[in-house]
C-alpha positions, 0 to 999 in steps of 0.5 A, spaced: 500 499 499 503 506 497 502 513 501 497 515 496 492 509 498 484 512 499 483 509 506 477 507 510 480 505 517 486 509 520 489 509 526 490 507 531 489 513 535 490 515 542 483 517 545 484 521 551 476 518 552 477 510 550 484 509 549 486 505 544 481 507 537 481 504 531 478 509 526 473 508 521 471 513 516 465 513 513 464 519 509 468 524 505 473 528 508 469 535 512 462 532 509 458 534 516 451 536 519 455 542 522 460 547 521 463 547 528 468 553 530 472 549 533 473 543 529 481 541 528 479 539 521 477 546 518 471 549 515 465 543 512 466 543 505 459 539 504 454 541 509 449 536 508 444 532 512 443 527 505 444 520 508 447 515 503 452 509 502 457 515 501 463 509 502 463 502 499 461 498 506 465 491 503 471 495 502 470 497 509 469 491 512 475 488 508 480 494 510 478 493 518 479 485 517 486 486 515 487 492 521 484 488 527 491 485 528 493 492 532 488 489 538 484 496 539 481 498 546 475 500 540 473 500 533 470 507 532 465 510 527 468 517 526 473 519 522 473 526 517 466 528 518 459 526 521 458 518 521 450 517 522 450 520 515 452 513 513 445 510 511 448 503 512 451 504 519 446 500 523 448 494 518 455 495 518 455 495 526 452 488 526 458 486 521 463 489 525 460 486 531 460 479 528 467 479 525 470 481 532 470 482 539 472 488 540 467 493 542 464 498 537 463 505 538 460 511 535 463 518 536 457 523 533 456 530 533 448 528 536 445 532 530 441 526 527 439 523 533 432 526 532 430 521 527 427 514 529 432 510 524 438 513 526 437 512 533 435 505 532 442 504 528 446 508 532 443 503 538 446 498 536 454 500 538 456 499 544 458 504 546 455 512 544 459 518 544 454 524 542 456 532 543 453 538 546 456 544 545 451 549 546 446 551 552 441 555 547 439 556 540 444 562 539 450 559 541 448 553 537 448 557 530 454 560 532 458 554 534 456 549 531 453 553 524 449 547 523 444 545 516 439 549 516 434 543 517 436 542 524 434 546 530 437 546 537 430 543 539 431 537 535 438 536 536 436 536 544 430 532 543 433 527 539 439 526 545 434 525 550 430 520 546 436 516 545 437 515 552 430 512 553 431 507 547 439 505 548 441 500 553 449 501 552 453 505 555 452 513 553 457 518 554 455 526 553 461 531 552 460 537 553 465 542 549 466 549 552 469 555 549 472 560 552 468 567 551 462 563 549 459 557 554 464 557 559 461 562 563 457 560 569 451 562 567 451 557 560 454 552 564 448 552 568 444 550 563 448 545 560 448 541 566 440 542 567 440 539 559 445 533 561 441 532 567 434 532 562 439 527 557 440 522 563 447 519 560 452 515 563 458 519 563 459 527 562 465 528 559 467 536 559 472 538 553 475 544 550 480 546 545 486 542 544 488 542 537 488 548 532 481 550 531 478 552 525 476 559 527 482 563 531 477 566 536 475 558 538 478 559 545 480 554 549 478 553 557 483 553 562 484 546 566 482 550 572 476 553 570 474 546 567 475 542 574 470 548 577 465 547 572 465 540 572 462 540 579 456 543 576 453 537 574 451 531 577 454 526 578 461 531 577 463 531 570 469 528 568 474 533 565 478 529 559 481 535 556 487 535 560 488 527 561 494 525 559 494 518 555 495 512 559 497 508 553 504 505 552 510 506 547 514 500 544 520 499 540 518 498 533 518 500 525 515 506 523 511 505 517 510 512 513 503 510 510 500 509 517 503 516 519 500 519 513 493 516 514 493 518 520 495 526 519 490 526 513 485 525 518 488 530 524 494 534 525 498 530 531 504 532 535 510 527 535 507 524 542 500 524 539 503 519 533 507 515 538 501 513 542 497 511 536 501 507 533 505 504 539 512 506 537 518 509 541 517 517 540 524 518 538 523 513 532 517 517 530 520 523 530 526 520 525 520 519 520 516 525 522 522 529 520 524 525 513 516 526 512 517 533 512 524 533 508 520 530 503 514 535 503 509 530 505 507 533 511 509 540 515 509 543 521 506 548 526 506 551 532 499 551 537 499 554 544 506 552 545 506 545 541 508 543 535 504 539 530 504 535 524 499 536 518 498 533 512 500 537 505 496 536 499 488 532 497 484 529 503 483 522 502 477 521 498 472 516 500 468 516 494 461 519 494 459 526 490 460 531 494 464 537 494 471 537 492 474 539 499 480 544 500 487 541 503 
């Protein structure tokens, strides 16, 4: 497989929430129901609510079967867009569960859960991790910049309905932004919404990687810990949680690095943890890719990030061509 191959499975990625996660990308790059100001992948290029088989399911399963040797903690349906836009989501989850004992997680913005068929498919997963970024409609429109067919009320009702129907683990991520929702009044409203939704866990997060918009500001760890107490039970703060994954010796494969960086910018530590390799070995490989002009470096809040240069991964479909 060469570096330009178009892949549907990436990682494993070191997740602060679920450990070593093998990601599955089900839509073309930046095909989403939202255009969030904080997204680490840049602006949405195909804002849509159309559900269809954006990528061939057989090809996804074939690639996933080959990559299960990495022994992930979870197989996570996420990637570079909104996974619930994939019309065969439920069928895919059942096939994954039949081929592997690894639990399946769905990482979703929750925007389509007001649709009963979407909830029925998502409920087949072992773990569902929806997000809640706004406490009221004005902030919803400003932060998430949703497709016009999605309302704040629909989104909240979908989160509530999924809890009634889903018997697996339900972890709600509440994403706070400095100056917008990281204010006591807003957090109290978010906490009230979380109580109404009733997830098994609430996890507080904030900007950790370079966002789409410069005005999407991170919240300090101290402030997150203070706000966590507004939730009942207290929320987990995941934004500053160090990974518990360990490095091991091994050979760095450039294709694996490029697959990872096509989906998200990473530090050398992120790459090392995701691929389970020694950090010095990873740094040498990253610098080699920089010299070949395949990736580039930039700084964000004092950390050096690496990102892919060139076209984004193509996963088929007929969406608009995304910018790099």
